[in-house]
C-alpha positions, 0 to 999 in steps of 0.5 A: 831285718838282718844282723851284720857281724863284722871283724870275723876271723877269716877262719870262722865257719858258719857253724861258729857264727850260728853257735854265737846267736843260737841262745837268742832264738831260731836262726833263719839264715847265716851267710858268710860272703866269700871273695869271687876270685879266691873263695876266701871269706871276707871277714863278715857275716849276715845273720837273720833270726826267725823273730825280730825280738830275737834279733834285737836281743842278740844285737844288744847282748853281743855288743862286747862279744869276741870270736876266736880272740877278735872283738866282733862288731854287731849291728843291724844290717843296712841295705846295700847302698844305704850308707851315706857317701863320705865327702873329703875333709878338705872339700876337694873332689877325690881323684878317680882311679881307673884301671889302665893297661899300665896299672893304676893311673890318676886320670882325674887331672889333665896331664 
């Protein structure tokens, strides 16, 4: 199981996140994803602990944790694509936006 750590400051380093989780046990991995184009951190991390019991203790204990003045969002990580799709409030289909040669255009409705 992985732990999702959200709302990270963009200047947080892997060592900062690891230090936050170290009191709960051995850290198997800590990953701060970056944007492909810019190399800038994306503001979240994934932490894996060596033992599942350590992960559960860390998630419970760090619910009100802050890092560099920002409140963190700490949850069990969900597999990619596992989150349910959000439907529009009014029931109408969302417009699809496609990249065109003149910028972003709404191509969901006929002209």
